[in-house]
C-alpha positions, 0 to 999 in steps of 0.5 A: 786725600778725601778721607784725610781732609774729612778727618782734619775737618772733624778733629778741628771741630770736635771741641766746639761740637762737644761743648755744644752737645753738652749744652744741648743735653743740659738745656734743651729737650728733643721735641719728642722727649716725652713720647712713647714708641711701639715696636711691631715685628713680623717674626716670632718674638721679634727675632731678626738677622740683619746683613750689610754687604759693606761697612767701614771703621775709620780712626778719626785721629790717623785716617786708618780705615778698616772695611768688611765686604761680602765675598770669600763664600760669605754673603755679608761684610757683617751680620747681626742677629737679635730680637726686638719683641713687640711692645707698646707705650715704651717711654723714651729712651727705650733700652732693648737689652736683646737688641744685638745678640751676635755680631759677625764680620767676614774675616775670611778674606773680607775684612782689610785695612791699611795695615793688612788683612784682618785675621779676626774680629771678636765681639763681646755681645750682647749689645743693647740698642737704645732708642732715644728719639722719635722721630729721629734724624738722618745724617743730613740733620733734617730728614726724619728717621723712625727713631734714632739712638745708639748701640752700646758696644762693650768690646770689639777686639780687632786683630791683624798682622802686627796689630791688635786693639779693642773698640768700645763706646756708643755707636750712633744709629737710626732706623728706617721703617720703609727699608727695614734698615738699621743705619750706623753713622756718627753723623747723627751724634753732634759729639763727633762734629760731623753732622749738621743737626744730629740729636743722639747723645752718647752716655758712654762716649764715642767709639774709643780705641784701647789696648793697642799692640803694635800697629806701627804707631798708626793706631793709638790708645785713645783714638776716636773711631767712627763706624759706617754701615749706611747709604747716606750721602755723609758716608765718606766711603760712598759704598757702605750699606745699612744693616737690612733686617730679614723681618718687617720691623716697624717703630711707631709712636701714638 
């Protein structure tokens, strides 16, 4: 019931939120629009592995959820690798083309949904990480992050018994220097209508479901999805975790 109440609230406010986002993008500027950032890493060439033990995908139209957790011989629900090399004086927005070179999900019994166990999740990597703002915001719309933006998802192919679909679009994120964690949450993007003051804009639109086969009418083409890998209070599932990097990555601004 909690999830469906949230979905109802989100869908009710989508039109107003999207209009507000368009106006914000056209007529106002983030306080740090002219800022530059520096990225420093403790690993050679900025290479990293990032792990979340619990992440969730929510179809905002139907309330159908998909969760991936550690277990079955895997220490991750989802694991990403990539490289964020040292750099300085990068103007915003800053595109990191090698941001995510691979993204794996624990489909060895770790990923389940209301439509059954997930048999495979294939990702069309690499994915760009785009840092739009410094400082950024967290999902409460107030607390600063050390940069926010989005991951440009070209395709994620999800398969389960009698159901398959693809997901593409931009997944909103923010980074926390203190915990070396990449948090994935739609609540920093006002287009979703869930955040109080998110400032992340999505050039390719929110995560959108297409190429649906089967799914008993519970998942449909054009449905909007939200991915959560974050420890924020706005997480509707309450037990998702951010992607924690194995290297000491810092995002700063002069």
